[in-house]
C-alpha positions in Angstrom: 33.7 27.3 -50.3 37.3 26.7 -49.1 37.7 30.4 -48.6 34.5 30.5 -46.4 35.9 27.6 -44.3 39.2 29.3 -43.8 37.4 32.6 -42.9 35.2 30.7 -40.4 38.2 29.1 -38.8 40.0 32.4 -38.6 36.9 34.0 -36.9 36.6 31.1 -34.5 40.2 31.7 -33.3 39.6 35.4 -32.6 40.1 36.0 -28.8 37.2 37.4 -26.9 36.4 38.4 -23.3 33.7 36.7 -21.3 30.3 38.3 -21.4 30.3 38.1 -17.6 33.2 40.6 -17.4 31.0 43.0 -15.4 30.4 40.4 -12.7 34.1 39.8 -12.4 35.2 37.2 -15.0 38.6 38.0 -16.5 38.7 35.0 -18.9 39.7 35.5 -22.5 39.2 32.6 -25.0 38.7 31.9 -28.7 35.3 32.7 -30.0 34.7 29.0 -30.9 34.9 28.1 -27.2 32.4 30.7 -26.0 29.6 28.3 -25.4 31.8 25.9 -23.5 33.1 28.7 -21.2 29.6 30.3 -20.7 28.2 26.9 -19.6 30.8 26.7 -16.8 31.6 30.3 -16.1 31.6 31.0 -12.3 30.3 34.5 -12.9 27.2 33.5 -14.9 23.9 34.5 -13.3 21.6 31.6 -12.4 18.3 31.3 -10.8 18.2 29.4 -7.6 16.9 25.9 -8.5 14.8 25.6 -5.3 11.0 25.9 -6.0 9.7 29.2 -4.6 13.1 30.9 -4.1 13.6 32.9 -7.4 16.9 34.4 -6.2 19.5 35.3 -8.8 23.0 34.1 -7.8 26.4 33.7 -9.5 27.3 30.1 -10.3 30.3 30.4 -7.9 28.0 31.3 -5.0 25.4 28.6 -5.7 26.6 26.2 -3.0 26.9 28.9 -0.4 23.4 30.0 -1.3 22.1 26.4 -1.0 23.4 26.4 2.6 21.2 29.3 3.6 18.3 29.2 1.1 15.0 28.8 3.1 13.5 27.0 0.2 16.2 24.3 0.0 14.7 20.8 0.0 16.4 17.5 -0.7 15.4 13.8 -0.3 17.6 12.0 2.2 20.6 10.7 0.4 20.5 7.5 2.4 17.2 6.6 0.7 14.7 6.7 3.6 12.4 9.0 1.7 12.4 11.9 4.2 12.3 15.3 2.6 15.0 17.3 4.3 15.2 21.1 4.8 17.7 23.2 6.8 15.6 22.8 10.0 15.3 19.1 10.1 18.5 18.1 8.3 20.7 18.4 11.5 18.3 16.3 13.5 17.6 13.7 10.8 18.7 10.2 11.6 17.9 7.6 8.9 18.3 4.6 11.2 15.9 6.1 13.8 13.4 7.2 11.1 13.4 3.8 9.5 13.1 2.1 12.9 10.1 4.2 13.9 8.6 3.6 10.5 9.2 -0.2 10.9 7.6 -0.1 14.4 4.5 1.8 13.1 4.1 -0.6 10.2 4.5 -3.7 12.4 1.9 -2.4 14.9 -0.5 -1.7 12.1 0.0 -5.3 10.8 -0.5 -6.7 14.3 -3.7 -4.7 14.6 -4.9 -6.1 11.3 -4.0 -9.6 12.2 -5.8 -9.3 15.5 -8.9 -8.0 13.9 -8.8 -10.8 11.3 -8.4 -13.4 14.1 -11.5 -12.0 15.9 -13.5 -12.0 12.7 -12.4 -15.6 11.9 -13.5 -16.7 15.4 -16.9 -15.0 15.0 -17.3 -16.7 11.6 -16.3 -20.1 13.0 -18.8 -19.7 15.9 -21.5 -18.7 13.4 -20.6 -21.7 11.2 -20.8 -24.1 14.2 -24.2 -22.7 15.1 -25.4 -23.1 11.5 -24.0 -26.7 11.4 -26.0 -27.5 14.6 -29.1 -25.9 13.1 -28.7 -27.9 9.9 -28.2 -31.1 11.9 -31.4 -30.5 13.9 -33.3 -29.8 10.7 -32.0 -33.0 9.1 -33.0 -35.0 12.2 -36.4 -33.4 12.1 -36.8 -34.3 8.4 -35.8 -37.9 9.1 -38.3 -38.2 11.9 -41.0 -36.7 9.7 -40.2 -39.2 6.9 -40.2 -42.1 9.4 -43.6 -41.0 10.7 -45.0 -40.7 7.2 -43.8 -44.2 6.3 -45.3 -45.6 9.5 -48.6 -43.8 8.9 -48.7 -45.2 5.3 -48.0 -48.7 6.7 -51.0 -48.4 9.2 -53.3 -47.2 6.5 -52.7 -50.2 4.3 -53.1 -53.2 6.7 -54.0 -55.7 3.9 -50.5 -55.8 2.6 -49.1 -57.4 5.8 -46.4 -54.8 6.4 -48.1 -53.0 9.3 -46.4 -53.1 12.7 -49.5 -52.4 14.5 -48.0 -49.3 16.3 -49.6 -45.9 16.1 -47.8 -42.7 17.0 -48.8 -39.1 17.4 -46.9 -36.5 15.3 -44.1 -34.9 17.3 -43.8 -37.9 19.6 -40.3 -39.4 19.5 -39.9 -43.1 19.0 -38.2 -43.5 22.4 -41.2 -41.9 24.1 -43.6 -44.0 22.1 -41.8 -47.3 23.0 -41.5 -46.4 26.6 -45.2 -45.4 26.9 -46.4 -48.6 25.1 -44.1 -50.8 27.4 -45.3 -49.1 30.5 -49.0 -49.6 29.6 -48.6 -53.4 29.0 
């Protein structure tokens, strides 16, 4: 077991050349560091990370490719949420974008508030109309009850509660009093 460990350590120290030698890498390193070098080798072939591109580029050329890749997209680093590309990046102004967004949102809120105010006024008007209708119905019911009581009193003259007045249905008490006073 100890022999295997020594052998493994010895093999790990063997110098090797980078697998990307054909692309131009001249690095030589111990076999045990191959993974570390490969993950950072500037001559490693990579696929462009932009969706839809598919270009194969060397790691060392990735930034230069990003500057010209027609598929390059990035959210604004200032946090406004705008998706930038090479065409709109130069013209992009976070402050202006946010200000326009704010104005749009504010106008929308004003429109909603105005519509709600109009709706509330219509509802208040309808409620006032309904209150007047209910008031008239209540007055009408009171008059009907008063008339019924008076008719009951007229029909039972033996009890001594009759006033001796007779009214027609639908005639207001004011009209009845004024007509009886004018005939006397």
